[in-house]
C-alpha positions as CSV (number, residue, x, y, z in Angstrom):
1,X,-27.7,6.4,13.9
2,X,-26.3,8.9,11.4
3,X,-22.6,8.6,10.5
4,X,-19.8,10.9,9.5
5,X,-18.7,10.3,5.9
6,X,-15.0,10.2,4.9
7,X,-14.5,10.8,1.2
8,X,-11.3,10.0,-0.5
9,X,-9.9,9.1,-3.9
10,X,-7.3,6.4,-3.1
11,X,-4.2,8.7,-3.4
12,X,-1.4,8.2,-0.9
13,X,-2.5,11.3,1.1
14,X,-6.0,9.9,1.2
15,X,-5.0,6.4,2.3
16,X,-2.8,7.8,5.0
17,X,-5.6,10.1,6.3
18,X,-8.1,7.2,6.2
19,X,-5.8,5.0,8.3
20,X,-5.2,7.8,10.9
21,X,-8.9,8.7,11.0
22,X,-10.0,5.1,11.5
23,X,-7.6,4.9,14.4
24,X,-9.4,7.9,16.0
25,X,-13.0,7.2,15.2
26,X,-14.7,3.9,15.6
27,X,-15.5,2.3,12.3
28,X,-19.2,2.0,13.1
29,X,-19.4,5.8,13.4
30,X,-17.9,6.7,9.9
31,X,-18.7,5.6,6.4
32,X,-15.8,5.5,4.0
33,X,-16.4,6.4,0.4
34,X,-13.7,5.9,-2.2
35,X,-14.7,8.4,-5.0
36,X,-12.1,6.9,-7.3
37,X,-14.0,3.6,-7.4
38,X,-17.5,5.0,-6.8
39,X,-17.9,8.0,-9.0
40,X,-21.7,8.0,-8.6
41,X,-21.0,9.6,-5.1
42,X,-19.1,12.6,-6.4
43,X,-22.3,14.7,-6.7
44,X,-23.3,13.7,-3.2
45,X,-19.9,14.8,-1.9
46,X,-20.1,18.1,-3.8
47,X,-23.6,18.7,-2.4
48,X,-22.2,18.2,1.1
49,X,-19.6,20.9,0.5
50,X,-16.6,18.7,-0.3
51,X,-14.1,20.8,-2.4
52,X,-11.1,18.4,-2.1
53,X,-10.2,15.0,-0.8
54,X,-9.6,13.6,1.7
55,X,-12.5,15.2,3.5
56,X,-14.7,14.3,6.5
57,X,-18.3,15.4,6.5
58,X,-19.5,15.4,10.1
59,X,-23.0,14.5,11.2
60,X,-23.8,18.2,11.7
61,X,-22.9,18.9,8.1
62,X,-19.5,20.6,8.8
63,X,-16.8,19.6,6.3
64,X,-13.2,19.0,7.4
65,X,-10.8,19.1,4.5
66,X,-7.9,17.1,5.6
67,X,-4.6,17.9,4.0
68,X,-4.8,18.1,0.1
69,X,-4.8,15.0,-2.0
70,X,-6.9,16.1,-5.0
71,X,-9.5,18.7,-5.8
72,X,-13.1,17.3,-6.5
73,X,-12.6,18.5,-10.1
74,X,-9.6,16.2,-10.4
75,X,-11.5,13.3,-9.1
76,X,-14.2,13.7,-11.7
């Protein structure tokens, strides 16, 4: 089963969004990727359309940018 992907960078905005998101979506339906500790996934996030974090990429490819923690350029 394909999962949604939640990208974040560990900032307070991101951590808060992750906590709220995981209270709404079962953990087995979403993959959490911390771009601050796994920089190899930044290109993947960009290719998916992520412009800033926190962001949730849905299984249909739509990207939901949640609040604003940092631009993808700042994460690099």
